[in-house]
C-alpha positions in Angstrom: -6.0 14.2 11.3 -5.0 11.7 8.7 -4.9 12.6 5.0 -8.1 10.7 4.1 -10.5 12.0 6.7 -12.1 14.8 4.7 -12.6 12.6 1.7 -14.2 9.8 3.8 -16.6 12.3 5.4 -17.6 13.5 2.0 -18.1 10.0 0.5 -19.9 8.5 3.4 -22.8 11.0 2.9 -23.4 9.3 -0.5 -22.5 5.6 -0.1 -20.8 3.1 2.2 -17.0 3.6 2.5 -14.7 0.6 2.4 -11.4 1.3 4.1 -8.5 -1.2 3.8 -4.8 -1.3 4.4 -2.0 -2.9 6.3 -2.6 -3.9 9.9 -1.8 -1.1 12.3 -1.5 1.5 9.5 -4.0 3.7 11.4 -7.4 2.6 10.1 -9.0 2.1 13.5 -7.5 5.3 14.9 -8.7 7.2 11.9 -12.3 6.0 12.3 -12.5 6.3 16.1 -11.1 9.9 15.8 -13.8 10.7 13.4 -16.4 9.2 15.7 -15.3 11.5 18.6 -17.1 14.4 16.8 -19.9 12.4 15.2 -22.9 10.4 16.5 -21.9 6.8 15.9 -20.6 3.4 17.1 -17.5 1.4 16.4 -17.9 -2.4 16.3 -15.1 -4.9 15.7 -15.8 -8.4 14.5 -12.9 -9.8 16.4 -14.6 -8.8 19.7 -17.1 -11.4 20.8 -19.5 -8.9 22.3 -19.2 -6.6 19.3 -19.9 -9.6 17.0 -23.2 -10.3 18.7 -24.2 -6.6 18.3 -23.3 -6.7 14.6 -25.3 -9.8 13.9 -28.3 -8.4 15.8 -27.8 -5.0 14.2 -27.9 -3.7 17.7 -27.4 0.0 17.3 -29.7 2.9 18.0 -31.3 5.3 15.6 -29.1 8.0 17.2 -26.0 6.2 15.9 -25.9 7.8 12.5 -22.4 6.5 11.7 -21.8 2.7 12.0 -18.2 1.6 11.7 -17.7 -2.1 11.2 -14.2 -3.4 11.5 -12.9 -6.7 10.1 -16.4 -7.9 9.2 -15.0 -9.5 6.1 -14.0 -12.4 8.4 -17.8 -13.2 8.6 -18.4 -15.8 5.9 -21.7 -14.2 4.8 -20.5 -10.6 5.2 -21.6 -9.4 1.7 -25.2 -10.6 2.0 -25.3 -9.2 5.6 -23.9 -5.8 4.7 -25.9 -5.5 1.4 -29.2 -6.1 3.2 -28.2 -3.9 6.1 -27.3 -1.0 3.9 -30.3 -1.3 1.6 -32.7 -1.3 4.4 -31.0 1.3 6.7 -29.2 3.7 4.4 -31.8 6.4 5.1 -31.0 6.3 8.8 -27.3 5.3 9.0 -24.0 5.8 7.2 -21.6 2.8 7.1 -17.9 2.6 7.1 -16.3 -0.9 6.7 -12.6 -1.4 7.6 -10.3 -4.4 7.2 -6.6 -5.4 7.1 -7.1 -7.6 4.0 -8.2 -6.5 0.5 -11.9 -6.6 0.5 -12.2 -6.9 -3.3 -10.9 -10.5 -3.1 -14.2 -11.5 -1.7 -16.3 -9.9 -4.5 -17.2 -13.1 -6.2 -20.4 -14.6 -7.6 -23.6 -12.8 -8.2 -23.8 -11.1 -4.8 -22.2 -7.9 -6.0 -21.7 -4.8 -3.8 -21.1 -2.6 -6.8 -22.7 0.8 -6.7 -23.0 0.7 -3.0 -19.6 1.9 -1.8 -16.5 4.0 -2.4 -13.1 2.5 -1.5 -10.1 4.1 0.1 -6.7 2.5 0.9 -4.8 3.6 4.0 -1.0 3.5 3.9 1.7 4.1 6.5 3.0 7.6 7.0 5.0 9.2 4.1 6.9 12.5 3.7 4.0 14.2 2.0 1.5 13.3 4.8 4.0 14.3 7.5 4.6 17.7 5.9 1.1 18.7 4.9 -1.2 16.9 7.4 1.0 16.8 10.5 2.9 20.0 9.7 6.1 18.1 10.5 8.9 19.4 8.4 11.8 17.8 10.3 14.5 17.1 7.8 15.3 13.9 9.7 12.0 12.4 8.7 13.5 10.7 5.7 16.1 9.0 8.0 13.3 8.0 10.4 11.2 6.5 7.6 14.2 4.5 6.3 14.9 2.9 9.7 11.7 2.9 11.6 9.2 2.6 8.8 6.1 4.7 8.4 3.7 2.9 10.7 2.4 5.5 13.1 3.2 3.9 16.5 6.9 3.1 16.0 7.4 6.3 13.9 6.2 8.7 16.6 7.8 6.7 19.4 11.0 7.3 17.5 13.2 4.5 19.0 14.6 1.7 16.9 14.4 -0.9 19.7 10.8 -0.1 20.2 10.2 -0.4 16.4 11.8 -3.9 16.4 9.7 -5.1 19.2 6.6 -3.6 17.8 7.3 -5.1 14.4 7.8 -8.6 15.8 4.4 -8.5 17.4 2.7 -7.1 14.3 4.1 -9.8 12.1 3.0 -12.5 14.6 -0.6 -11.1 14.3 -0.4 -10.9 10.5 0.8 -14.6 10.1 -0.9 -16.2 13.1 -4.2 -14.4 12.9 -5.0 -12.5 9.7 -3.6 -15.0 7.2 -4.8 -18.0 9.2 -8.4 -16.7 9.3 -8.5 -16.1 5.5 -6.4 -18.9 4.0 -5.9 -22.5 4.6 -2.1 -22.8 5.1 -0.9 -25.9 6.9 2.7 -24.8 7.5 2.6 -21.2 8.6 6.2 -21.4 9.8 7.3 -22.1 6.3 5.3 -19.2 5.0 7.1 -17.0 7.5 10.4 -18.2 6.1 9.1 -17.4 2.6 8.3 -13.9 3.7 11.8 -13.6 5.3 13.3 -14.6 2.0 11.4 -11.9 0.2 12.6 -9.2 2.7 16.2 -10.1 1.5 15.3 -9.7 -2.1 13.8 -6.2 -2.1 14.8 -4.2 -5.2 15.8 -7.4 -7.0 13.8 -9.5 -9.4 12.2 -12.4 -7.6 12.4 -15.7 -9.4 9.8 -17.8 -7.6 11.0 -21.1 -9.0 14.4 -20.5 -7.4 12.8 -19.4 -4.1 10.6 -22.5 -4.2 13.6 -24.7 -4.7 15.5 -23.1 -1.8 12.5 -23.7 0.6 11.7 -27.1 -0.9 8.1 -26.1 -1.9 6.3 -26.3 -5.2 6.5 -23.3 -7.5 2.7 -23.2 -7.5 2.8 -22.9 -3.7 5.3 -20.1 -3.9 3.1 -18.2 -6.3 0.0 -18.8 -4.1 1.8 -17.6 -1.0 3.0 -14.4 -2.8 -0.7 -13.7 -3.6 -1.6 -14.3 0.0 1.0 -11.8 1.3 -0.2 -9.3 -1.3 -3.9 -9.8 -0.3 -3.1 -9.2 3.4 -1.0 -6.1 2.7 2.3 -7.7 3.8 3.9 -6.9 0.4 3.1 -5.2 -2.8 4.3 -6.4 -6.2 5.9 -4.2 -9.0 5.7 -6.0 -12.3 7.7 -5.3 -15.5 6.3 -3.2 -18.3 7.0 -4.1 -21.9 4.4 -2.7 -24.2 5.9 -0.9 -27.1 9.4 -2.0 -26.5 11.1 -3.8 -29.3 13.7 -5.7 -27.2 12.6 -8.7 -25.1 11.6 -7.5 -21.7 12.1 -9.5 -18.5 8.9 -10.9 -17.0 10.0 -11.4 -13.4 8.3 -9.3 -10.7 9.8 -7.3 -7.9 8.5 -7.3 -4.4 8.5 -4.4 -2.0 7.3 -4.0 1.6 4.9 -1.6 3.3 7.2 -1.4 6.3 10.6 0.0 5.4 12.0 -1.2 8.7 11.5 -4.9 7.6 13.8 -4.6 4.6 16.8 -6.9 5.1 19.2 -5.3 2.7 21.8 -2.6 2.1 21.2 1.1 2.0 20.3 1.0 -1.7 17.6 -1.6 -1.2 16.1 0.3 1.8 16.1 3.6 -0.1 14.5 2.0 -3.2 11.8 0.4 -1.0 11.1 3.8 0.6 10.6 5.4 -2.8 8.5 2.5 -4.1 6.2 2.6 -1.0 5.8 6.4 -1.4 4.9 6.0 -5.1 2.5 3.1 -4.4 0.7 5.2 -1.7 0.5 8.2 -4.0 -0.9 6.4 -7.1 -3.4 4.5 -5.0 -4.6 7.7 -3.4 -4.9 9.4 -6.8 -6.9 6.3 -8.1 -9.3 6.5 -5.1 -9.6 10.3 -5.3 -9.9 10.9 -9.1 -11.0 7.6 -10.5 -8.2 7.2 -13.0 -6.3 3.9 -13.2 -2.6 4.0 -12.1 0.0 1.3 -12.1 3.6 1.1 -10.8 5.9 -1.0 -13.0 9.6 -1.2 -13.7 11.6 -1.5 -17.0 14.4 -3.9 -17.8 15.3 -5.6 -21.1 17.7 -8.5 -21.6 20.4 -6.1 -22.7 20.5 -4.5 -19.3 18.6 -1.2 -20.0 16.8 -0.7 -16.7 14.7 2.0 -15.1 13.6 1.4 -11.5 9.9 2.6 -11.9 7.6 3.6 -14.7 4.2 5.0 -13.8 1.2 4.3 -15.9 -1.9 6.4 -16.0 -4.9 4.8 -17.7 -2.6 2.2 -19.2 -0.2 4.8 -20.7 3.3 5.3 -19.4 3.7 8.9 -18.2 6.8 9.0 -16.0 10.1 7.3 -15.6 11.8 7.3 -12.2 15.3 6.2 -11.3 16.5 5.9 -7.7 20.1 6.7 -6.8 21.8 7.1 -3.4 24.2 9.8 -4.5 24.9 9.5 -8.3 24.0 12.8 -10.0 24.8 11.5 -13.5 21.6 11.0 -15.4 21.0 7.3 -16.1 21.6 6.4 -19.7 18.5 4.2 -19.7 16.4 7.4 -19.6 17.6 8.2 -23.1 17.0 4.6 -24.2 13.4 4.4 -23.0 12.0 8.0 -23.1 12.3 8.1 -26.9 10.8 4.7 -27.4 7.9 5.3 -25.1 7.4 9.0 -25.9 7.7 10.0 -22.3 8.8 13.6 -21.4 8.6 13.3 -17.6 11.7 11.7 -16.2 12.9 12.0 -12.6 16.1 10.8 -11.0 15.7 10.8 -7.2 18.7 11.3 -5.0 19.0 10.2 -1.3 20.7 13.4 -0.1 19.9 17.1 -0.5 20.6 18.3 -4.0 19.5 21.4 -5.9 16.9 20.4 -8.5 18.3 20.4 -12.0 16.7 19.7 -15.4 18.7 18.7 -18.5 17.3 16.9 -21.6 13.9 16.8 -19.9 15.3 14.8 -17.0 14.9 16.2 -13.5 17.5 15.3 -10.9 16.2 16.1 -7.4 16.2 15.0 -3.8 13.9 12.5 -2.4 12.6 14.8 0.3 11.7 17.6 -2.1 10.0 15.5 -4.7 8.2 12.9 -2.5 6.9 15.5 0.0 4.7 17.3 -2.5 1.0 17.2 -1.6 -0.6 13.8 -2.3 -3.3 15.5 -4.3 -0.9 16.8 -6.8 -0.4 14.7 -10.0 3.3 15.3 -10.0 3.9 12.8 -12.9 
């Protein structure tokens, strides 16, 4: 059972549930597993026969739960879903899934507000493996670093399989998902753009430089980055500068949902793993509790840098530094924690270390800190 199942079952009794996340992160499996024990039907817009059923609303009164997958590809999906829900909510409960961010389609006056709860599905992480799958293998961190957290390659456990699987997944993302949602003439060039991003994980991404290298307009590079974010190929970590006297860099960093796609050294792979774990945790806490979270980084022009700063309701609450094996507390903690009035500072180490706190700065292992239950507000 995935980590969201019990929350979805609770919410769907009240409203529609929108379930989004990267392709093959487990959304369909989660929903179909739920329907094994519930009276319902699963319909996928990509299937021609299912599409006809959807448009005709061809389901029986006995199908209490209606799962509609990829329906956002239907140009009039909001009107259709709004009308269907408003007229059938006393008989049916609806769950809507998709591999693109559904909120990018909430435009105009045809609002879906008040009719749904949203949940975002992420690949596997240390916390989910430990607490939902009861898998406490101390090699899970190594597997996530090399295989990534997408369920199929992770549980297969073979790097060659993961590479082959990843190649097919990326083909579907670029040749199907993006093509159906965006008008991009040269998809091959977009793929090269994405490949360049995989080589820049953990570094600031200067889009103008990247655009020059690929001989595209800076405006195009910015647009393409937004497309990749919308379709859950990448997520963006932006700099935080509020309340800092020194000039702060404004360049974003880009991280990947699939750690196996990182084309970099051990440090870049490890930082991406931590970033994806933090991204999953704060989005889960947002969806669960209703607070607003954001993952940023800190770096001024004098070189004071912290890998991640977590904001809760627009207030910085935790500084996080990522190190492969350096146990010496980063000097940047002392620079920023006083200026931002932050007491919670964590330095995460790749290997196994005994947790140690000094000057309100915790040094701990990635496995210990990142495997805490997702429901816990550890920052």
